[in-house]
DRENFI-516401 format. One record per residue (C-alpha): z, x, y. Coordinates in Angstrom, 3 decimals. Layout:
{c3: Z c1: X c2: Y} $
...
//
This chain:
{c3: -35.806 c1: -34.066 c2: 40.379} $
{c3: -36.768 c1: -31.174 c2: 38.100} $
{c3: -34.099 c1: -29.018 c2: 39.762} $
{c3: -31.389 c1: -31.490 c2: 38.742} $
{c3: -32.692 c1: -31.513 c2: 35.167} $
{c3: -32.733 c1: -27.704 c2: 35.191} $
{c3: -29.161 c1: -27.567 c2: 36.488} $
{c3: -27.959 c1: -30.059 c2: 33.867} $
{c3: -29.681 c1: -28.076 c2: 31.100} $
{c3: -28.208 c1: -24.794 c2: 32.399} $
{c3: -24.687 c1: -26.237 c2: 32.589} $
{c3: -24.994 c1: -27.722 c2: 29.094} $
{c3: -26.101 c1: -24.399 c2: 27.609} $
{c3: -23.448 c1: -22.464 c2: 29.528} $
{c3: -20.694 c1: -24.816 c2: 28.393} $
{c3: -21.836 c1: -24.546 c2: 24.783} $
{c3: -21.901 c1: -20.746 c2: 25.003} $
{c3: -18.325 c1: -20.611 c2: 26.336} $
{c3: -16.942 c1: -22.041 c2: 23.085} $
{c3: -19.273 c1: -19.962 c2: 20.916} $
{c3: -18.127 c1: -16.635 c2: 22.368} $
{c3: -14.415 c1: -17.300 c2: 22.758} $
{c3: -11.566 c1: -15.985 c2: 20.692} $
{c3: -9.126 c1: -18.408 c2: 19.110} $
{c3: -5.528 c1: -17.730 c2: 20.113} $
{c3: -2.600 c1: -19.021 c2: 18.071} $
{c3: 1.104 c1: -19.032 c2: 18.865} $
{c3: 3.714 c1: -19.261 c2: 16.120} $
{c3: 7.455 c1: -19.848 c2: 15.982} $
{c3: 10.041 c1: -20.012 c2: 13.254} $
{c3: 13.637 c1: -19.642 c2: 12.166} $
{c3: 15.084 c1: -17.851 c2: 9.156} $
{c3: 16.693 c1: -20.201 c2: 6.659} $
{c3: 18.153 c1: -17.737 c2: 4.140} $
{c3: 19.451 c1: -14.189 c2: 3.809} $
{c3: 21.692 c1: -12.090 c2: 6.042} $
{c3: 19.750 c1: -13.061 c2: 9.182} $
{c3: 19.937 c1: -16.859 c2: 8.625} $
{c3: 19.365 c1: -18.876 c2: 11.801} $
{c3: 17.545 c1: -16.163 c2: 13.757} $
{c3: 14.452 c1: -17.301 c2: 15.658} $
{c3: 11.174 c1: -15.401 c2: 15.927} $
{c3: 7.878 c1: -15.996 c2: 17.665} $
{c3: 4.563 c1: -14.398 c2: 18.344} $
{c3: 0.880 c1: -14.827 c2: 18.862} $
{c3: -2.392 c1: -13.544 c2: 17.499} $
{c3: -6.098 c1: -13.913 c2: 18.119} $
{c3: -9.177 c1: -14.126 c2: 15.911} $
{c3: -12.859 c1: -14.687 c2: 16.511} $
{c3: -13.524 c1: -18.411 c2: 16.680} $
{c3: -14.860 c1: -19.856 c2: 13.415} $
{c3: -17.104 c1: -22.740 c2: 12.425} $
{c3: -15.481 c1: -26.081 c2: 11.583} $
{c3: -16.226 c1: -25.601 c2: 7.870} $
{c3: -15.305 c1: -21.883 c2: 7.571} $
{c3: -13.809 c1: -20.921 c2: 4.208} $
{c3: -12.200 c1: -17.499 c2: 3.719} $
{c3: -10.357 c1: -14.852 c2: 5.694} $
{c3: -10.930 c1: -13.213 c2: 9.036} $
{c3: -9.392 c1: -10.023 c2: 10.465} $
{c3: -6.946 c1: -10.513 c2: 13.325} $
{c3: -8.092 c1: -9.123 c2: 16.679} $
{c3: -4.545 c1: -8.900 c2: 18.046} $
{c3: -1.030 c1: -9.609 c2: 16.793} $
{c3: 2.419 c1: -9.490 c2: 18.348} $
{c3: 5.690 c1: -10.836 c2: 16.955} $
{c3: 9.243 c1: -10.709 c2: 18.314} $
{c3: 11.783 c1: -10.874 c2: 15.493} $
{c3: 15.234 c1: -9.462 c2: 14.775} $
{c3: 15.315 c1: -7.752 c2: 18.175} $
{c3: 12.110 c1: -5.866 c2: 17.373} $
{c3: 8.445 c1: -6.171 c2: 18.327} $
{c3: 5.876 c1: -5.982 c2: 15.550} $
{c3: 2.269 c1: -5.250 c2: 16.552} $
{c3: -1.079 c1: -5.230 c2: 14.779} $
{c3: -0.857 c1: -1.425 c2: 14.654} $
{c3: 2.332 c1: -1.768 c2: 12.527} $
{c3: 0.498 c1: -3.604 c2: 9.714} $
{c3: 0.610 c1: -2.004 c2: 6.267} $
{c3: -2.796 c1: -3.490 c2: 5.364} $
{c3: -5.483 c1: -5.364 c2: 7.290} $
{c3: -3.923 c1: -8.453 c2: 8.870} $
{c3: -5.918 c1: -11.586 c2: 8.052} $
{c3: -6.085 c1: -15.259 c2: 9.012} $
{c3: -6.977 c1: -17.651 c2: 6.176} $
{c3: -9.019 c1: -20.856 c2: 6.303} $
{c3: -10.023 c1: -23.459 c2: 3.717} $
{c3: -12.944 c1: -25.699 c2: 4.667} $
{c3: -12.220 c1: -25.104 c2: 8.358} $
{c3: -8.467 c1: -25.764 c2: 8.061} $
{c3: -6.287 c1: -22.901 c2: 9.305} $
{c3: -3.762 c1: -21.981 c2: 6.589} $
{c3: -1.821 c1: -19.136 c2: 8.175} $
{c3: -1.664 c1: -15.358 c2: 8.453} $
{c3: -1.254 c1: -12.514 c2: 5.994} $
{c3: 0.656 c1: -9.751 c2: 7.814} $
{c3: 3.084 c1: -7.180 c2: 6.454} $
{c3: 4.951 c1: -4.383 c2: 8.253} $
{c3: 7.355 c1: -2.210 c2: 6.305} $
{c3: 7.711 c1: 0.399 c2: 9.012} $
{c3: 9.846 c1: 3.454 c2: 8.615} $
{c3: 13.497 c1: 4.070 c2: 9.082} $
{c3: 16.490 c1: 1.841 c2: 8.461} $
{c3: 15.515 c1: -1.735 c2: 7.464} $
{c3: 18.892 c1: -2.956 c2: 8.768} $
{c3: 17.708 c1: -1.997 c2: 12.272} $
{c3: 14.027 c1: -2.929 c2: 11.825} $
{c3: 13.657 c1: -5.350 c2: 8.907} $
{c3: 10.534 c1: -5.341 c2: 6.766} $
{c3: 8.549 c1: -8.501 c2: 7.527} $
{c3: 5.757 c1: -10.343 c2: 5.748} $
{c3: 3.973 c1: -13.467 c2: 6.944} $
{c3: 2.238 c1: -15.457 c2: 4.214} $
{c3: -0.327 c1: -18.248 c2: 4.670} $
{c3: -0.021 c1: -21.629 c2: 2.992} $
{c3: -2.136 c1: -22.512 c2: -0.042} $
{c3: -3.386 c1: -25.893 c2: 1.136} $
{c3: -1.791 c1: -26.474 c2: 4.538} $
{c3: -0.316 c1: -24.341 c2: 7.362} $
{c3: 3.051 c1: -26.079 c2: 6.889} $
{c3: 3.383 c1: -24.105 c2: 3.614} $
{c3: 3.166 c1: -20.755 c2: 5.455} $
{c3: 6.362 c1: -18.715 c2: 5.623} $
{c3: 7.989 c1: -15.449 c2: 6.677} $
{c3: 9.771 c1: -13.194 c2: 4.182} $
{c3: 12.006 c1: -10.377 c2: 5.369} $
{c3: 14.111 c1: -7.557 c2: 3.991} $
{c3: 16.937 c1: -6.040 c2: 6.028} $
{c3: 18.420 c1: -4.158 c2: 3.054} $
{c3: 15.490 c1: -2.150 c2: 1.681} $
{c3: 16.106 c1: -3.630 c2: -1.804} $
{c3: 13.296 c1: -6.223 c2: -1.827} $
{c3: 12.822 c1: -9.618 c2: -0.247} $
{c3: 16.146 c1: -10.816 c2: 1.097} $
{c3: 15.380 c1: -14.004 c2: 3.009} $
{c3: 12.764 c1: -16.455 c2: 4.170} $
{c3: 11.871 c1: -18.442 c2: 7.246} $
{c3: 9.623 c1: -21.230 c2: 8.407} $
{c3: 6.444 c1: -20.903 c2: 10.452} $
{c3: 4.833 c1: -23.389 c2: 12.821} $
{c3: 1.454 c1: -22.656 c2: 14.415} $
{c3: -0.127 c1: -23.937 c2: 17.616} $
{c3: -3.694 c1: -23.202 c2: 18.645} $
{c3: -3.947 c1: -22.382 c2: 22.332} $
{c3: -6.937 c1: -23.022 c2: 24.572} $
{c3: -9.701 c1: -20.489 c2: 23.915} $
{c3: -10.315 c1: -17.893 c2: 26.618} $
{c3: -13.982 c1: -17.079 c2: 27.330} $
{c3: -15.143 c1: -13.483 c2: 27.302} $
{c3: -15.623 c1: -12.043 c2: 30.818} $
{c3: -19.355 c1: -11.462 c2: 30.215} $
{c3: -19.882 c1: -15.132 c2: 29.327} $
{c3: -18.129 c1: -16.264 c2: 32.509} $
{c3: -20.142 c1: -13.736 c2: 34.566} $
{c3: -23.418 c1: -15.007 c2: 33.099} $
{c3: -22.428 c1: -18.578 c2: 33.868} $
{c3: -21.638 c1: -17.651 c2: 37.480} $
{c3: -24.896 c1: -15.701 c2: 37.815} $
{c3: -26.874 c1: -18.710 c2: 36.531} $
{c3: -25.186 c1: -21.046 c2: 39.024} $
{c3: -25.842 c1: -18.642 c2: 41.905} $
{c3: -29.496 c1: -18.348 c2: 40.819} $
{c3: -29.877 c1: -22.142 c2: 40.662} $
{c3: -28.318 c1: -22.445 c2: 44.117} $
{c3: -30.694 c1: -19.821 c2: 45.497} $
{c3: -33.692 c1: -21.692 c2: 44.043} $
{c3: -32.512 c1: -24.922 c2: 45.631} $
{c3: -31.993 c1: -23.308 c2: 49.019} $
{c3: -35.560 c1: -21.885 c2: 48.992} $
{c3: -37.024 c1: -25.343 c2: 48.326} $
//
């Protein structure tokens, strides 16, 4: 009977540790609603370290990728540290800006801005002229299922194998 209790305790702790060590992955989509590129769709995804339910502040993005205007924008393209913002545990959006180099007509300057009170207020601003902000677009976010780190999954597997070995010896 103590083996069953041990297994239940091990599985409970392992399950709790999976969520604690996982990154949060978000997908976003949107469409421009003004400027010379009106009606163009864009999408992307980013990841951050998972946060507590009451987290208040900003957190650096771990990864970022966006497809917009026939271009791919990556975290390495950011002009400043890319951040995700939260208020009392509510995700508000992302602060990301990439001006790049070269002709903005070919690779527009993009900026993603978080909402003040709600993620529905977040938006994309872009400039395809090089003369300042030219147009805006909407943003919609979706949190994807967290992916556990490989070491956490390996530890869980090792614990289950160890428990099985103990049971076989008894």
